[in-house]
All heavy atoms as TSV, in Angstrom:
chain	resi	resn	atom	element	x	y	z
A	1	SER	N	N	-19.136	-0.356	-19.562
A	1	SER	CA	C	-18.048	0.602	-19.597
A	1	SER	C	C	-16.717	-0.104	-19.357
A	1	SER	O	O	-16.673	-1.226	-18.854
A	1	SER	CB	C	-18.270	1.700	-18.574
A	1	SER	OG	O	-17.993	1.228	-17.285
A	2	TYR	N	N	-15.641	0.567	-19.693
A	2	TYR	CA	C	-14.309	-0.012	-19.528
A	2	TYR	C	C	-14.007	-0.259	-18.055
A	2	TYR	O	O	-13.441	-1.292	-17.700
A	2	TYR	CB	C	-13.253	0.904	-20.128
A	2	TYR	CG	C	-11.861	0.410	-19.859
A	2	TYR	CD1	C	-11.348	-0.679	-20.562
A	2	TYR	CD2	C	-11.062	0.987	-18.876
A	2	TYR	CE1	C	-10.084	-1.167	-20.302
A	2	TYR	CE2	C	-9.806	0.505	-18.614
A	2	TYR	CZ	C	-9.319	-0.570	-19.329
A	2	TYR	OH	O	-8.068	-1.053	-19.061
A	3	ALA	N	N	-14.400	0.674	-17.185
A	3	ALA	CA	C	-14.103	0.525	-15.759
A	3	ALA	C	C	-14.777	-0.714	-15.186
A	3	ALA	O	O	-14.194	-1.428	-14.376
A	3	ALA	CB	C	-14.543	1.768	-15.002
A	4	ALA	N	N	-15.986	-0.989	-15.613
A	4	ALA	CA	C	-16.689	-2.170	-15.119
A	4	ALA	C	C	-16.017	-3.451	-15.589
A	4	ALA	O	O	-15.976	-4.446	-14.869
A	4	ALA	CB	C	-18.140	-2.132	-15.579
A	5	LYS	N	N	-15.484	-3.451	-16.800
A	5	LYS	CA	C	-14.803	-4.633	-17.316
A	5	LYS	C	C	-13.431	-4.823	-16.670
A	5	LYS	O	O	-12.995	-5.937	-16.440
A	5	LYS	CB	C	-14.636	-4.514	-18.832
A	5	LYS	CG	C	-15.936	-4.599	-19.584
A	5	LYS	CD	C	-15.693	-4.397	-21.058
A	5	LYS	CE	C	-17.008	-4.293	-21.809
A	5	LYS	NZ	N	-16.804	-3.948	-23.221
A	6	ALA	N	N	-12.724	-3.745	-16.387
A	6	ALA	CA	C	-11.373	-3.822	-15.836
A	6	ALA	C	C	-11.379	-4.060	-14.337
A	6	ALA	O	O	-10.404	-4.544	-13.787
A	6	ALA	CB	C	-10.611	-2.541	-16.139
A	7	SER	N	N	-12.451	-3.742	-13.659
A	7	SER	CA	C	-12.500	-3.806	-12.214
A	7	SER	C	C	-12.170	-5.180	-11.634
A	7	SER	O	O	-11.355	-5.273	-10.730
A	7	SER	CB	C	-13.864	-3.309	-11.721
A	7	SER	OG	O	-13.906	-3.312	-10.336
A	8	PRO	N	N	-12.766	-6.294	-12.127
A	8	PRO	CA	C	-12.398	-7.597	-11.550
A	8	PRO	C	C	-10.918	-7.922	-11.751
A	8	PRO	O	O	-10.291	-8.514	-10.879
A	8	PRO	CB	C	-13.283	-8.581	-12.307
A	8	PRO	CG	C	-14.430	-7.778	-12.781
A	8	PRO	CD	C	-13.866	-6.407	-13.060
A	9	ASP	N	N	-10.357	-7.524	-12.874
A	9	ASP	CA	C	-8.941	-7.767	-13.111
A	9	ASP	C	C	-8.074	-6.973	-12.150
A	9	ASP	O	O	-7.017	-7.435	-11.741
A	9	ASP	CB	C	-8.564	-7.403	-14.542
A	9	ASP	CG	C	-9.237	-8.319	-15.560
A	9	ASP	OD1	O	-9.586	-9.454	-15.188
A	9	ASP	OD2	O	-9.420	-7.884	-16.696
A	10	ALA	N	N	-8.497	-5.788	-11.799
A	10	ALA	CA	C	-7.724	-4.945	-10.886
A	10	ALA	C	C	-7.868	-5.416	-9.445
A	10	ALA	O	O	-6.962	-5.223	-8.642
A	10	ALA	CB	C	-8.172	-3.496	-11.006
A	11	ARG	N	N	-8.992	-6.038	-9.107
A	11	ARG	CA	C	-9.204	-6.472	-7.727
A	11	ARG	C	C	-8.364	-7.688	-7.358
A	11	ARG	O	O	-7.961	-7.831	-6.207
A	11	ARG	CB	C	-10.680	-6.782	-7.488
A	11	ARG	CG	C	-11.524	-5.555	-7.344
A	11	ARG	CD	C	-12.905	-5.924	-6.889
A	11	ARG	NE	N	-13.531	-6.825	-7.835
A	11	ARG	CZ	C	-14.676	-6.604	-8.433
A	11	ARG	NH1	N	-15.338	-5.504	-8.182
A	11	ARG	NH2	N	-15.189	-7.468	-9.266
A	12	PHE	N	N	-8.090	-8.585	-8.281
A	12	PHE	CA	C	-7.393	-9.828	-7.947
A	12	PHE	C	C	-6.023	-9.603	-7.310
A	12	PHE	O	O	-5.744	-10.179	-6.253
A	12	PHE	CB	C	-7.287	-10.735	-9.172
A	12	PHE	CG	C	-6.600	-12.032	-8.868
A	12	PHE	CD1	C	-7.237	-13.010	-8.122
A	12	PHE	CD2	C	-5.308	-12.258	-9.296
A	12	PHE	CE1	C	-6.600	-14.192	-7.814
A	12	PHE	CE2	C	-4.659	-13.442	-9.001
A	12	PHE	CZ	C	-5.308	-14.408	-8.259
A	13	PRO	N	N	-5.145	-8.763	-7.887
A	13	PRO	CA	C	-3.844	-8.558	-7.232
A	13	PRO	C	C	-3.973	-7.898	-5.862
A	13	PRO	O	O	-3.227	-8.241	-4.938
A	13	PRO	CB	C	-3.077	-7.651	-8.190
A	13	PRO	CG	C	-3.824	-7.648	-9.455
A	13	PRO	CD	C	-5.213	-8.085	-9.167
A	14	ILE	N	N	-4.908	-6.991	-5.730
A	14	ILE	CA	C	-5.090	-6.324	-4.436
A	14	ILE	C	C	-5.593	-7.316	-3.399
A	14	ILE	O	O	-5.103	-7.365	-2.265
A	14	ILE	CB	C	-6.041	-5.120	-4.573
A	14	ILE	CG1	C	-5.417	-4.065	-5.482
A	14	ILE	CG2	C	-6.362	-4.526	-3.206
A	14	ILE	CD1	C	-6.338	-2.940	-5.847
A	15	LEU	N	N	-6.576	-8.136	-3.765
A	15	LEU	CA	C	-7.089	-9.128	-2.832
A	15	LEU	C	C	-6.028	-10.171	-2.475
A	15	LEU	O	O	-5.972	-10.641	-1.335
A	15	LEU	CB	C	-8.330	-9.803	-3.411
A	15	LEU	CG	C	-9.574	-8.911	-3.449
A	15	LEU	CD1	C	-10.696	-9.594	-4.218
A	15	LEU	CD2	C	-10.024	-8.541	-2.054
A	16	THR	N	N	-5.172	-10.511	-3.415
A	16	THR	CA	C	-4.073	-11.434	-3.124
A	16	THR	C	C	-3.121	-10.811	-2.105
A	16	THR	O	O	-2.706	-11.467	-1.146
A	16	THR	CB	C	-3.305	-11.783	-4.413
A	16	THR	OG1	O	-4.224	-12.356	-5.346
A	16	THR	CG2	C	-2.177	-12.747	-4.138
A	17	PHE	N	N	-2.794	-9.545	-2.293
A	17	PHE	CA	C	-1.920	-8.821	-1.362
A	17	PHE	C	C	-2.531	-8.807	0.033
A	17	PHE	O	O	-1.842	-9.042	1.033
A	17	PHE	CB	C	-1.733	-7.397	-1.883
A	17	PHE	CG	C	-0.536	-6.689	-1.355
A	17	PHE	CD1	C	0.714	-6.895	-1.910
A	17	PHE	CD2	C	-0.655	-5.802	-0.306
A	17	PHE	CE1	C	1.828	-6.238	-1.422
A	17	PHE	CE2	C	0.453	-5.131	0.184
A	17	PHE	CZ	C	1.694	-5.361	-0.380
A	18	ILE	N	N	-3.841	-8.561	0.107
A	18	ILE	CA	C	-4.533	-8.526	1.400
A	18	ILE	C	C	-4.552	-9.917	2.024
A	18	ILE	O	O	-4.345	-10.071	3.228
A	18	ILE	CB	C	-5.959	-7.970	1.226
A	18	ILE	CG1	C	-5.895	-6.500	0.828
A	18	ILE	CG2	C	-6.776	-8.152	2.489
A	18	ILE	CD1	C	-7.208	-5.931	0.343
A	19	THR	N	N	-4.807	-10.944	1.218
A	19	THR	CA	C	-4.853	-12.308	1.719
A	19	THR	C	C	-3.517	-12.727	2.322
A	19	THR	O	O	-3.470	-13.472	3.303
A	19	THR	CB	C	-5.249	-13.276	0.588
A	19	THR	OG1	O	-6.509	-12.852	0.059
A	19	THR	CG2	C	-5.361	-14.693	1.081
A	20	LEU	N	N	-2.429	-12.233	1.769
A	20	LEU	CA	C	-1.105	-12.535	2.304
A	20	LEU	C	C	-0.821	-11.765	3.595
A	20	LEU	O	O	0.242	-11.905	4.181
A	20	LEU	CB	C	-0.031	-12.209	1.267
A	20	LEU	CG	C	-0.021	-13.124	0.054
A	20	LEU	CD1	C	0.935	-12.587	-1.007
A	20	LEU	CD2	C	0.359	-14.530	0.453
A	21	ASN	N	N	-1.788	-10.932	4.013
A	21	ASN	CA	C	-1.700	-10.182	5.272
A	21	ASN	C	C	-0.592	-9.138	5.264
A	21	ASN	O	O	0.067	-8.902	6.261
A	21	ASN	CB	C	-1.514	-11.139	6.445
A	21	ASN	CG	C	-2.301	-10.690	7.655
A	21	ASN	OD1	O	-3.124	-9.794	7.566
A	21	ASN	ND2	N	-2.046	-11.324	8.780
A	22	LEU	N	N	-0.385	-8.510	4.108
A	22	LEU	CA	C	0.633	-7.480	3.975
A	22	LEU	C	C	-0.012	-6.106	4.137
A	22	LEU	O	O	-1.121	-5.875	3.677
A	22	LEU	CB	C	1.321	-7.589	2.615
A	22	LEU	CG	C	1.995	-8.930	2.345
A	22	LEU	CD1	C	2.438	-9.015	0.905
A	22	LEU	CD2	C	3.160	-9.141	3.281
A	23	GLU	N	N	0.666	-5.195	4.794
A	23	GLU	CA	C	0.175	-3.830	4.984
A	23	GLU	C	C	0.712	-2.945	3.874
A	23	GLU	O	O	1.913	-2.890	3.641
A	23	GLU	CB	C	0.649	-3.271	6.334
A	23	GLU	CG	C	-0.077	-3.834	7.513
A	23	GLU	CD	C	-1.399	-3.149	7.775
A	23	GLU	OE1	O	-1.543	-1.967	7.440
A	23	GLU	OE2	O	-2.287	-3.812	8.314
A	24	HIS	N	N	-0.170	-2.274	3.213
A	24	HIS	CA	C	0.238	-1.340	2.182
A	24	HIS	C	C	-0.893	-0.343	2.008
A	24	HIS	O	O	-2.066	-0.694	2.125
A	24	HIS	CB	C	0.525	-2.064	0.866
A	24	HIS	CG	C	1.246	-1.214	-0.125
A	24	HIS	ND1	N	0.593	-0.321	-0.935
A	24	HIS	CD2	C	2.551	-1.105	-0.428
A	24	HIS	CE1	C	1.478	0.291	-1.702
A	24	HIS	NE2	N	2.679	-0.168	-1.406
A	25	SER	N	N	-0.559	0.894	1.722
A	25	SER	CA	C	-1.586	1.924	1.632
A	25	SER	C	C	-2.593	1.644	0.522
A	25	SER	O	O	-3.778	1.913	0.682
A	25	SER	CB	C	-0.945	3.304	1.454
A	25	SER	OG	O	-0.099	3.302	0.328
A	26	VAL	N	N	-2.163	1.067	-0.583
A	26	VAL	CA	C	-3.103	0.758	-1.667
A	26	VAL	C	C	-4.073	-0.324	-1.230
A	26	VAL	O	O	-5.284	-0.231	-1.468
A	26	VAL	CB	C	-2.346	0.346	-2.947
A	26	VAL	CG1	C	-3.305	-0.122	-4.023
A	26	VAL	CG2	C	-1.498	1.501	-3.442
A	27	ALA	N	N	-3.573	-1.356	-0.562
A	27	ALA	CA	C	-4.453	-2.409	-0.062
A	27	ALA	C	C	-5.430	-1.846	0.960
A	27	ALA	O	O	-6.615	-2.192	0.959
A	27	ALA	CB	C	-3.629	-3.531	0.557
A	28	ASN	N	N	-4.959	-0.971	1.827
A	28	ASN	CA	C	-5.840	-0.388	2.832
A	28	ASN	C	C	-6.875	0.540	2.210
A	28	ASN	O	O	-8.000	0.611	2.691
A	28	ASN	CB	C	-5.030	0.355	3.887
A	28	ASN	CG	C	-4.283	-0.604	4.787
A	28	ASN	OD1	O	-4.363	-1.800	4.625
A	28	ASN	ND2	N	-3.536	-0.072	5.719
A	29	MET	N	N	-6.502	1.252	1.142
A	29	MET	CA	C	-7.479	2.111	0.469
A	29	MET	C	C	-8.572	1.283	-0.189
A	29	MET	O	O	-9.663	1.776	-0.440
A	29	MET	CB	C	-6.799	3.009	-0.564
A	29	MET	CG	C	-6.066	4.170	0.047
A	29	MET	SD	S	-5.429	5.291	-1.186
A	29	MET	CE	C	-3.773	4.671	-1.366
A	30	PHE	N	N	-8.305	0.039	-0.472
A	30	PHE	CA	C	-9.307	-0.868	-1.024
A	30	PHE	C	C	-10.117	-1.514	0.098
A	30	PHE	O	O	-11.340	-1.569	0.054
A	30	PHE	CB	C	-8.608	-1.950	-1.850
A	30	PHE	CG	C	-9.529	-3.004	-2.389
A	30	PHE	CD1	C	-10.239	-2.780	-3.555
A	30	PHE	CD2	C	-9.672	-4.213	-1.742
A	30	PHE	CE1	C	-11.078	-3.755	-4.063
A	30	PHE	CE2	C	-10.504	-5.190	-2.238
A	30	PHE	CZ	C	-11.216	-4.963	-3.399
A	31	LEU	N	N	-9.434	-1.998	1.128
A	31	LEU	CA	C	-10.062	-2.788	2.172
A	31	LEU	C	C	-10.910	-1.954	3.132
A	31	LEU	O	O	-12.016	-2.365	3.494
A	31	LEU	CB	C	-8.981	-3.538	2.952
A	31	LEU	CG	C	-9.444	-4.557	3.964
A	31	LEU	CD1	C	-10.226	-5.659	3.271
A	31	LEU	CD2	C	-8.251	-5.150	4.686
A	32	LEU	N	N	-10.429	-0.799	3.547
A	32	LEU	CA	C	-11.155	-0.001	4.534
A	32	LEU	C	C	-12.494	0.530	4.015
A	32	LEU	O	O	-13.505	0.399	4.710
A	32	LEU	CB	C	-10.266	1.128	5.061
A	32	LEU	CG	C	-9.058	0.646	5.870
A	32	LEU	CD1	C	-8.135	1.807	6.201
A	32	LEU	CD2	C	-9.484	-0.063	7.132
A	33	PRO	N	N	-12.570	1.109	2.820
A	33	PRO	CA	C	-13.888	1.521	2.329
A	33	PRO	C	C	-14.837	0.334	2.122
A	33	PRO	O	O	-16.040	0.450	2.350
A	33	PRO	CB	C	-13.590	2.209	0.997
A	33	PRO	CG	C	-12.187	2.661	1.120
A	33	PRO	CD	C	-11.514	1.617	1.954
A	34	MET	N	N	-14.304	-0.810	1.719
A	34	MET	CA	C	-15.144	-1.982	1.560
A	34	MET	C	C	-15.702	-2.411	2.913
A	34	MET	O	O	-16.882	-2.738	3.035
A	34	MET	CB	C	-14.360	-3.132	0.937
A	34	MET	CG	C	-15.208	-4.353	0.642
A	34	MET	SD	S	-14.324	-5.662	-0.214
A	34	MET	CE	C	-13.268	-6.273	1.096
A	35	ALA	N	N	-14.878	-2.378	3.948
A	35	ALA	CA	C	-15.333	-2.717	5.295
A	35	ALA	C	C	-16.389	-1.727	5.781
A	35	ALA	O	O	-17.383	-2.126	6.400
A	35	ALA	CB	C	-14.152	-2.740	6.258
A	36	MET	N	N	-16.191	-0.443	5.490
A	36	MET	CA	C	-17.183	0.559	5.877
A	36	MET	C	C	-18.510	0.302	5.166
A	36	MET	O	O	-19.579	0.407	5.769
A	36	MET	CB	C	-16.684	1.970	5.568
A	36	MET	CG	C	-15.580	2.428	6.489
A	36	MET	SD	S	-14.901	4.033	6.040
A	36	MET	CE	C	-16.260	5.089	6.516
A	37	ALA	N	N	-18.446	-0.064	3.885
A	37	ALA	CA	C	-19.671	-0.340	3.125
A	37	ALA	C	C	-20.392	-1.570	3.669
A	37	ALA	O	O	-21.614	-1.659	3.586
A	37	ALA	CB	C	-19.335	-0.531	1.653
A	38	LEU	N	N	-19.641	-2.515	4.236
A	38	LEU	CA	C	-20.245	-3.723	4.784
A	38	LEU	C	C	-20.675	-3.561	6.236
A	38	LEU	O	O	-21.154	-4.507	6.842
A	38	LEU	CB	C	-19.264	-4.895	4.653
A	38	LEU	CG	C	-18.960	-5.315	3.211
A	38	LEU	CD1	C	-17.879	-6.377	3.186
A	38	LEU	CD2	C	-20.227	-5.810	2.521
A	39	GLY	N	N	-20.470	-2.357	6.799
A	39	GLY	CA	C	-20.986	-2.067	8.132
A	39	GLY	C	C	-19.987	-2.134	9.267
A	39	GLY	O	O	-20.391	-2.185	10.425
A	40	ALA	N	N	-18.711	-2.144	8.996
A	40	ALA	CA	C	-17.710	-2.133	10.067
A	40	ALA	C	C	-17.843	-0.845	10.863
A	40	ALA	O	O	-18.198	0.201	10.328
A	40	ALA	CB	C	-16.311	-2.257	9.493
A	41	GLU	N	N	-17.554	-0.931	12.145
A	41	GLU	CA	C	-17.756	0.219	13.024
A	41	GLU	C	C	-16.462	0.995	13.221
A	41	GLU	O	O	-15.731	0.793	14.180
A	41	GLU	CB	C	-18.317	-0.246	14.365
A	41	GLU	CG	C	-19.717	-0.802	14.238
A	41	GLU	CD	C	-20.355	-1.038	15.579
A	41	GLU	OE1	O	-19.911	-0.439	16.568
A	41	GLU	OE2	O	-21.295	-1.837	15.613
A	42	PHE	N	N	-16.166	1.856	12.286
A	42	PHE	CA	C	-15.096	2.836	12.419
A	42	PHE	C	C	-15.444	3.994	11.509
A	42	PHE	O	O	-16.266	3.871	10.604
A	42	PHE	CB	C	-13.713	2.242	12.126
A	42	PHE	CG	C	-13.524	1.700	10.741
A	42	PHE	CD1	C	-13.027	2.494	9.733
A	42	PHE	CD2	C	-13.841	0.391	10.456
A	42	PHE	CE1	C	-12.854	2.000	8.457
A	42	PHE	CE2	C	-13.672	-0.121	9.193
A	42	PHE	CZ	C	-13.178	0.686	8.185
A	43	THR	N	N	-14.816	5.109	11.781
A	43	THR	CA	C	-15.157	6.324	11.043
A	43	THR	C	C	-14.205	6.529	9.870
A	43	THR	O	O	-13.162	5.871	9.770
A	43	THR	CB	C	-15.078	7.551	11.963
A	43	THR	OG1	O	-13.712	7.728	12.369
A	43	THR	CG2	C	-15.965	7.391	13.188
A	44	ALA	N	N	-14.569	7.457	9.021
A	44	ALA	CA	C	-13.698	7.810	7.903
A	44	ALA	C	C	-12.383	8.383	8.426
A	44	ALA	O	O	-11.328	8.188	7.815
A	44	ALA	CB	C	-14.391	8.802	6.984
A	45	MET	N	N	-12.433	9.063	9.563
A	45	MET	CA	C	-11.211	9.609	10.158
A	45	MET	C	C	-10.281	8.480	10.634
A	45	MET	O	O	-9.055	8.582	10.495
A	45	MET	CB	C	-11.568	10.541	11.319
A	45	MET	CG	C	-10.452	11.405	11.743
A	45	MET	SD	S	-10.007	12.469	10.360
A	45	MET	CE	C	-8.698	13.374	11.079
A	46	ASP	N	N	-10.854	7.403	11.186
A	46	ASP	CA	C	-10.042	6.239	11.563
A	46	ASP	C	C	-9.354	5.640	10.338
A	46	ASP	O	O	-8.179	5.281	10.382
A	46	ASP	CB	C	-10.909	5.158	12.220
A	46	ASP	CG	C	-11.485	5.580	13.556
A	46	ASP	OD1	O	-10.873	6.434	14.236
A	46	ASP	OD2	O	-12.561	5.058	13.914
A	47	ALA	N	N	-10.102	5.534	9.242
A	47	ALA	CA	C	-9.542	4.991	7.999
A	47	ALA	C	C	-8.439	5.896	7.475
A	47	ALA	O	O	-7.383	5.419	7.051
A	47	ALA	CB	C	-10.638	4.824	6.955
A	48	ALA	N	N	-8.660	7.205	7.501
A	48	ALA	CA	C	-7.651	8.156	7.018
A	48	ALA	C	C	-6.390	8.087	7.877
A	48	ALA	O	O	-5.266	8.147	7.346
A	48	ALA	CB	C	-8.221	9.568	7.010
A	49	ALA	N	N	-6.552	7.954	9.187
A	49	ALA	CA	C	-5.395	7.853	10.074
A	49	ALA	C	C	-4.603	6.586	9.776
A	49	ALA	O	O	-3.367	6.606	9.719
A	49	ALA	CB	C	-5.843	7.877	11.535
A	50	ASN	N	N	-5.300	5.474	9.560
A	50	ASN	CA	C	-4.620	4.222	9.233
A	50	ASN	C	C	-3.864	4.337	7.924
A	50	ASN	O	O	-2.699	3.958	7.842
A	50	ASN	CB	C	-5.641	3.085	9.156
A	50	ASN	CG	C	-4.999	1.785	8.732
A	50	ASN	OD1	O	-4.778	1.568	7.545
A	50	ASN	ND2	N	-4.702	0.939	9.699
A	51	ILE	N	N	-4.503	4.867	6.905
A	51	ILE	CA	C	-3.861	5.006	5.604
A	51	ILE	C	C	-2.670	5.953	5.693
A	51	ILE	O	O	-1.627	5.719	5.086
A	51	ILE	CB	C	-4.885	5.450	4.541
A	51	ILE	CG1	C	-5.861	4.303	4.265
A	51	ILE	CG2	C	-4.196	5.887	3.255
A	51	ILE	CD1	C	-7.045	4.680	3.419
A	52	GLY	N	N	-2.798	7.022	6.474
A	52	GLY	CA	C	-1.698	7.975	6.638
A	52	GLY	C	C	-0.472	7.344	7.269
A	52	GLY	O	O	0.657	7.539	6.800
A	53	VAL	N	N	-0.680	6.564	8.327
A	53	VAL	CA	C	0.442	5.914	9.010
A	53	VAL	C	C	1.101	4.880	8.095
A	53	VAL	O	O	2.334	4.815	7.994
A	53	VAL	CB	C	-0.035	5.246	10.322
A	53	VAL	CG1	C	1.030	4.350	10.908
A	53	VAL	CG2	C	-0.457	6.308	11.329
A	54	VAL	N	N	0.287	4.085	7.402
A	54	VAL	CA	C	0.841	3.061	6.510
A	54	VAL	C	C	1.575	3.710	5.337
A	54	VAL	O	O	2.657	3.264	4.944
A	54	VAL	CB	C	-0.274	2.102	6.030
A	54	VAL	CG1	C	0.237	1.152	4.971
A	54	VAL	CG2	C	-0.833	1.324	7.208
A	55	ALA	N	N	1.020	4.784	4.778
A	55	ALA	CA	C	1.680	5.471	3.664
A	55	ALA	C	C	3.014	6.080	4.112
A	55	ALA	O	O	4.003	6.024	3.374
A	55	ALA	CB	C	0.767	6.552	3.090
A	56	ALA	N	N	3.049	6.635	5.320
A	56	ALA	CA	C	4.305	7.190	5.834
A	56	ALA	C	C	5.345	6.082	6.007
A	56	ALA	O	O	6.515	6.258	5.657
A	56	ALA	CB	C	4.063	7.915	7.154
A	57	GLY	N	N	4.930	4.934	6.523
A	57	GLY	CA	C	5.846	3.801	6.665
A	57	GLY	C	C	6.344	3.303	5.322
A	57	GLY	O	O	7.517	2.982	5.160
A	58	ASN	N	N	5.440	3.256	4.338
A	58	ASN	CA	C	5.842	2.856	2.987
A	58	ASN	C	C	6.855	3.833	2.416
A	58	ASN	O	O	7.817	3.429	1.759
A	58	ASN	CB	C	4.634	2.782	2.069
A	58	ASN	CG	C	3.725	1.619	2.379
A	58	ASN	OD1	O	4.118	0.681	3.040
A	58	ASN	ND2	N	2.506	1.695	1.905
A	59	ALA	N	N	6.648	5.115	2.637
A	59	ALA	CA	C	7.568	6.134	2.111
A	59	ALA	C	C	8.942	5.997	2.747
A	59	ALA	O	O	9.964	6.034	2.054
A	59	ALA	CB	C	6.995	7.527	2.346
A	60	VAL	N	N	8.983	5.830	4.064
A	60	VAL	CA	C	10.269	5.689	4.753
A	60	VAL	C	C	10.990	4.432	4.266
A	60	VAL	O	O	12.190	4.456	3.967
A	60	VAL	CB	C	10.069	5.648	6.287
A	60	VAL	CG1	C	11.342	5.229	7.008
A	60	VAL	CG2	C	9.590	7.002	6.784
A	61	GLY	N	N	10.262	3.332	4.158
A	61	GLY	CA	C	10.867	2.092	3.676
A	61	GLY	C	C	11.374	2.214	2.248
A	61	GLY	O	O	12.460	1.741	1.915
A	62	ALA	N	N	10.592	2.852	1.398
A	62	ALA	CA	C	11.001	3.013	-0.002
A	62	ALA	C	C	12.224	3.906	-0.120
A	62	ALA	O	O	13.153	3.598	-0.873
A	62	ALA	CB	C	9.853	3.591	-0.818
A	63	ILE	N	N	12.246	4.998	0.621
A	63	ILE	CA	C	13.390	5.907	0.571
A	63	ILE	C	C	14.648	5.189	1.051
A	63	ILE	O	O	15.707	5.283	0.423
A	63	ILE	CB	C	13.119	7.174	1.402
A	63	ILE	CG1	C	12.056	8.025	0.705
A	63	ILE	CG2	C	14.392	7.967	1.638
A	63	ILE	CD1	C	11.488	9.132	1.566
A	64	ALA	N	N	14.534	4.435	2.134
A	64	ALA	CA	C	15.691	3.720	2.664
A	64	ALA	C	C	16.164	2.645	1.691
A	64	ALA	O	O	17.363	2.528	1.408
A	64	ALA	CB	C	15.356	3.103	4.016
A	65	MET	N	N	15.237	1.868	1.148
A	65	MET	CA	C	15.629	0.781	0.244
A	65	MET	C	C	16.219	1.320	-1.058
A	65	MET	O	O	17.233	0.816	-1.528
A	65	MET	CB	C	14.429	-0.130	-0.054
A	65	MET	CG	C	14.001	-0.953	1.131
A	65	MET	SD	S	15.316	-1.986	1.807
A	65	MET	CE	C	15.615	-3.091	0.452
A	66	VAL	N	N	15.578	2.332	-1.635
A	66	VAL	CA	C	16.103	2.906	-2.878
A	66	VAL	C	C	17.469	3.534	-2.620
A	66	VAL	O	O	18.388	3.380	-3.420
A	66	VAL	CB	C	15.117	3.931	-3.479
A	66	VAL	CG1	C	15.753	4.703	-4.620
A	66	VAL	CG2	C	13.863	3.220	-3.965
A	67	GLY	N	N	17.613	4.207	-1.495
A	67	GLY	CA	C	18.894	4.822	-1.154
A	67	GLY	C	C	20.005	3.798	-1.012
A	67	GLY	O	O	21.113	3.992	-1.519
A	68	VAL	N	N	19.724	2.698	-0.327
A	68	VAL	CA	C	20.737	1.657	-0.136
A	68	VAL	C	C	21.098	0.997	-1.463
A	68	VAL	O	O	22.272	0.816	-1.780
A	68	VAL	CB	C	20.233	0.600	0.880
A	68	VAL	CG1	C	21.113	-0.640	0.879
A	68	VAL	CG2	C	20.152	1.198	2.267
A	69	VAL	N	N	20.086	0.663	-2.264
A	69	VAL	CA	C	20.345	0.020	-3.554
A	69	VAL	C	C	21.147	0.947	-4.464
A	69	VAL	O	O	22.120	0.526	-5.102
A	69	VAL	CB	C	19.023	-0.412	-4.223
A	69	VAL	CG1	C	19.234	-0.822	-5.668
A	69	VAL	CG2	C	18.375	-1.535	-3.433
A	70	GLN	N	N	20.773	2.213	-4.528
A	70	GLN	CA	C	21.505	3.140	-5.391
A	70	GLN	C	C	22.923	3.374	-4.897
A	70	GLN	O	O	23.854	3.477	-5.693
A	70	GLN	CB	C	20.756	4.462	-5.516
A	70	GLN	CG	C	19.568	4.348	-6.435
A	70	GLN	CD	C	18.929	5.692	-6.715
A	70	GLN	OE1	O	19.219	6.684	-6.062
A	70	GLN	NE2	N	18.045	5.716	-7.690
A	71	LYS	N	N	23.103	3.457	-3.591
A	71	LYS	CA	C	24.453	3.665	-3.056
A	71	LYS	C	C	25.374	2.521	-3.472
A	71	LYS	O	O	26.468	2.746	-3.965
A	71	LYS	CB	C	24.423	3.765	-1.531
A	71	LYS	CG	C	25.816	3.962	-0.942
A	71	LYS	CD	C	25.825	3.575	0.508
A	71	LYS	CE	C	27.176	3.690	1.118
A	71	LYS	NZ	N	28.140	2.694	0.704
A	72	TYR	N	N	24.900	1.296	-3.288
A	72	TYR	CA	C	25.751	0.156	-3.635
A	72	TYR	C	C	25.871	-0.063	-5.134
A	72	TYR	O	O	26.897	-0.546	-5.598
A	72	TYR	CB	C	25.267	-1.111	-2.924
A	72	TYR	CG	C	25.672	-1.109	-1.477
A	72	TYR	CD1	C	24.745	-0.847	-0.486
A	72	TYR	CD2	C	26.999	-1.329	-1.104
A	72	TYR	CE1	C	25.126	-0.812	0.840
A	72	TYR	CE2	C	27.384	-1.297	0.213
A	72	TYR	CZ	C	26.439	-1.032	1.197
A	72	TYR	OH	O	26.819	-0.993	2.497
A	73	SER	N	N	24.842	0.313	-5.901
A	73	SER	CA	C	24.966	0.138	-7.341
A	73	SER	C	C	25.882	1.202	-7.942
A	73	SER	O	O	26.579	0.943	-8.929
A	73	SER	CB	C	23.603	0.167	-8.014
A	73	SER	OG	O	23.035	1.460	-7.932
A	74	LEU	N	N	25.924	2.379	-7.361
A	74	LEU	CA	C	26.771	3.449	-7.887
A	74	LEU	C	C	28.179	3.433	-7.330
A	74	LEU	O	O	29.145	3.690	-8.035
A	74	LEU	CB	C	26.124	4.817	-7.611
A	74	LEU	CG	C	24.813	5.106	-8.343
A	74	LEU	CD1	C	24.207	6.407	-7.839
A	74	LEU	CD2	C	25.029	5.151	-9.831
A	75	PHE	N	N	28.306	3.176	-6.029
A	75	PHE	CA	C	29.600	3.303	-5.361
A	75	PHE	C	C	30.193	1.995	-4.856
A	75	PHE	O	O	31.315	1.968	-4.389
A	75	PHE	CB	C	29.483	4.281	-4.178
A	75	PHE	CG	C	28.981	5.632	-4.579
A	75	PHE	CD1	C	27.709	6.051	-4.212
A	75	PHE	CD2	C	29.771	6.493	-5.315
A	75	PHE	CE1	C	27.236	7.297	-4.582
A	75	PHE	CE2	C	29.310	7.736	-5.686
A	75	PHE	CZ	C	28.044	8.137	-5.318
A	76	GLY	N	N	29.415	0.919	-4.913
A	76	GLY	CA	C	29.893	-0.352	-4.377
A	76	GLY	C	C	30.105	-0.250	-2.885
A	76	GLY	O	O	29.459	0.535	-2.204
A	77	SER	N	N	31.020	-1.015	-2.361
A	77	SER	CA	C	31.275	-0.979	-0.913
A	77	SER	C	C	32.331	0.056	-0.552
A	77	SER	O	O	32.761	0.128	0.589
A	77	SER	CB	C	31.689	-2.363	-0.432
A	77	SER	OG	O	32.863	-2.750	-1.101
A	78	LYS	N	N	32.768	0.885	-1.521
A	78	LYS	CA	C	33.795	1.908	-1.275
A	78	LYS	C	C	33.270	3.051	-0.420
A	78	LYS	O	O	34.037	3.791	0.157
A	78	LYS	CB	C	34.293	2.490	-2.600
A	78	LYS	CG	C	34.993	1.515	-3.493
A	78	LYS	CD	C	35.478	2.199	-4.736
A	78	LYS	CE	C	34.301	2.307	-5.699
A	78	LYS	NZ	N	34.672	2.755	-7.022
A	79	GLY	N	N	31.971	3.249	-0.393
A	79	GLY	CA	C	31.406	4.383	0.298
A	79	GLY	C	C	31.227	5.539	-0.665
A	79	GLY	O	O	31.383	5.381	-1.869
A	80	LEU	N	N	30.891	6.693	-0.160
A	80	LEU	CA	C	30.656	7.847	-1.017
A	80	LEU	C	C	31.994	8.421	-1.425
A	80	LEU	O	O	32.205	9.145	-2.261
A	80	LEU	CB	C	29.804	8.886	-0.297
A	80	LEU	CG	C	28.398	8.416	0.036
A	80	LEU	CD1	C	27.673	9.470	0.872
A	80	LEU	CD2	C	27.612	8.168	-1.227
């Protein structure tokens, strides 16, 4: 199937991101279920809580960064 053929290609960037020790909700959605399948001792609720906190941090960071970039690209240093 297509999913089986595409899967190794999709795993490489995610595993690279994880290897660099970066926190991101997509990386955690890959890593936490894999750890659970390999027998790590935490619950699905622990995984959901971790993903929720990381996703919230990603959202705050993205909103702040996009806001700053757009402000300076639209208005320069003049302000609003």
